[in-house]
C-alpha positions as CSV (number, residue, x, y, z in Angstrom):
1,M,12.0,19.0,2.7
2,R,8.7,18.4,5.1
3,N,7.7,22.2,5.1
4,F,8.5,22.2,1.3
5,I,6.1,19.4,0.4
6,R,3.4,21.1,3.0
7,M,3.5,24.6,1.1
8,L,3.0,22.7,-2.3
9,N,-0.1,23.1,-4.1
10,K,-2.0,19.8,-4.1
11,K,-2.9,20.2,-7.6
12,V,0.8,20.2,-8.1
13,I,0.9,17.0,-5.9
14,N,-1.5,15.5,-7.8
15,G,-0.2,16.5,-11.3
16,V,3.4,14.8,-10.4
17,F,1.9,11.2,-9.8
18,V,-0.7,11.2,-11.9
19,G,1.9,11.7,-15.0
20,I,4.4,8.8,-13.2
21,Y,1.9,6.7,-13.2
22,T,0.3,7.5,-16.6
23,A,3.9,6.9,-17.4
24,C,4.1,3.4,-16.1
25,L,0.8,2.9,-17.8
26,L,1.8,3.5,-20.9
27,F,4.9,0.8,-20.2
28,A,2.5,-1.3,-19.4
29,V,-0.2,-1.4,-22.2
30,F,1.3,0.1,-25.0
31,P,3.0,-2.8,-27.3
32,P,5.5,-0.7,-29.4
33,L,7.1,-0.3,-26.1
34,Y,7.0,-3.9,-24.7
35,F,8.6,-4.7,-28.5
36,W,10.9,-2.7,-28.8
37,A,12.1,-3.7,-25.6
38,S,11.6,-7.3,-26.4
39,G,14.1,-6.6,-29.5
40,S,16.7,-5.6,-27.0
41,T,19.9,-7.7,-26.2
42,A,21.0,-6.1,-23.4
43,T,21.0,-7.0,-19.6
44,V,19.7,-4.9,-16.6
45,L,19.9,-6.5,-13.0
46,W,21.1,-9.4,-14.3
47,M,18.3,-10.0,-16.5
48,P,17.8,-9.8,-20.0
49,F,15.8,-6.2,-20.4
50,A,12.8,-7.5,-22.0
51,V,11.8,-9.3,-18.1
52,S,13.6,-6.5,-16.5
53,Y,11.4,-3.8,-18.3
54,W,8.3,-5.6,-16.5
55,V,10.1,-5.6,-13.1
56,I,11.3,-1.7,-13.2
57,D,7.6,-0.6,-14.3
58,A,6.0,-2.8,-11.5
59,L,8.9,-1.2,-8.8
60,M,8.1,2.5,-10.4
61,V,4.7,1.7,-9.9
62,S,5.3,0.4,-6.3
63,L,7.4,3.3,-5.4
64,S,5.1,6.0,-6.4
65,L,2.7,4.4,-4.4
66,W,4.9,4.7,-0.9
67,A,5.7,8.3,-2.3
68,L,2.0,9.3,-2.4
69,Y,1.5,7.8,0.8
70,W,4.4,9.3,2.2
71,V,3.6,13.0,1.0
72,E,0.0,12.4,2.2
73,S,1.3,11.7,5.7
74,V,3.8,14.8,5.8
75,R,0.4,16.9,4.5
76,G,-2.0,15.3,7.5
77,E,-4.4,14.2,4.6
78,L,-4.3,10.7,5.7
79,D,-7.9,9.1,6.9
80,E,-7.3,8.9,10.4
81,S,-10.4,7.1,11.5
82,E,-9.6,3.9,9.5
83,T,-6.1,4.0,10.5
84,E,-7.5,4.0,14.2
85,A,-10.3,1.6,13.3
86,A,-7.7,-0.9,11.9
87,H,-5.1,-0.4,14.5
88,G,-6.8,1.8,17.2
89,P,-7.7,1.5,21.1
90,H,-10.5,-1.0,20.4
91,A,-8.2,-3.7,18.5
92,V,-8.8,-7.3,20.0
93,P,-5.6,-8.8,22.1
94,A,-4.5,-11.6,19.8
95,A,-5.4,-14.1,22.8
96,A,-8.8,-13.3,22.0
97,V,-8.5,-13.8,17.8
98,A,-6.3,-17.5,19.2
99,T,-9.0,-19.0,21.2
100,S,-12.7,-19.2,20.4
101,G,-15.8,-20.8,21.2
102,A,-16.3,-23.8,24.4
103,G,-12.5,-23.8,25.0
104,A,-12.2,-19.6,25.4
105,A,-15.5,-19.7,27.9
106,A,-14.1,-22.6,30.0
107,M,-10.3,-20.6,30.2
108,G,-12.7,-17.5,31.5
109,T,-11.2,-15.4,27.9
110,T,-13.2,-13.9,25.3
111,T,-13.7,-14.5,21.9
112,V,-13.4,-12.6,18.9
113,S,-17.5,-12.7,18.5
114,D,-17.9,-12.0,22.3
115,T,-15.9,-8.6,22.3
116,L,-17.7,-7.7,18.9
117,T,-21.5,-8.1,20.2
118,G,-20.0,-6.9,23.9
119,V,-20.6,-10.1,26.0
120,T,-18.6,-10.9,28.7
121,R,-18.0,-13.7,30.2
């Protein structure tokens, strides 16, 4: 599966996800579709169809965003510099975040601002 995804053209992948997002957008903002659903008395997932209509639309958007992230991860298209900046080797330890100010100086630890400015105590 991963090899198949790696071999696909970027335009094909974008086309698939644009189609999914367009369908979700139409379901969210095109009133006749909702009015059609609101007249239904059927239940889906133990909810009236008019309510589950919105839940299903939100799930479609969420799952497609996750799928796009996964596809880009498989293809190696994620921006690693942003990921490293958020969780990389220079991440501030939790102890430094929990303490601050004079209390931190008395304990011999550094504060977040000290870490960011390069001040050592």
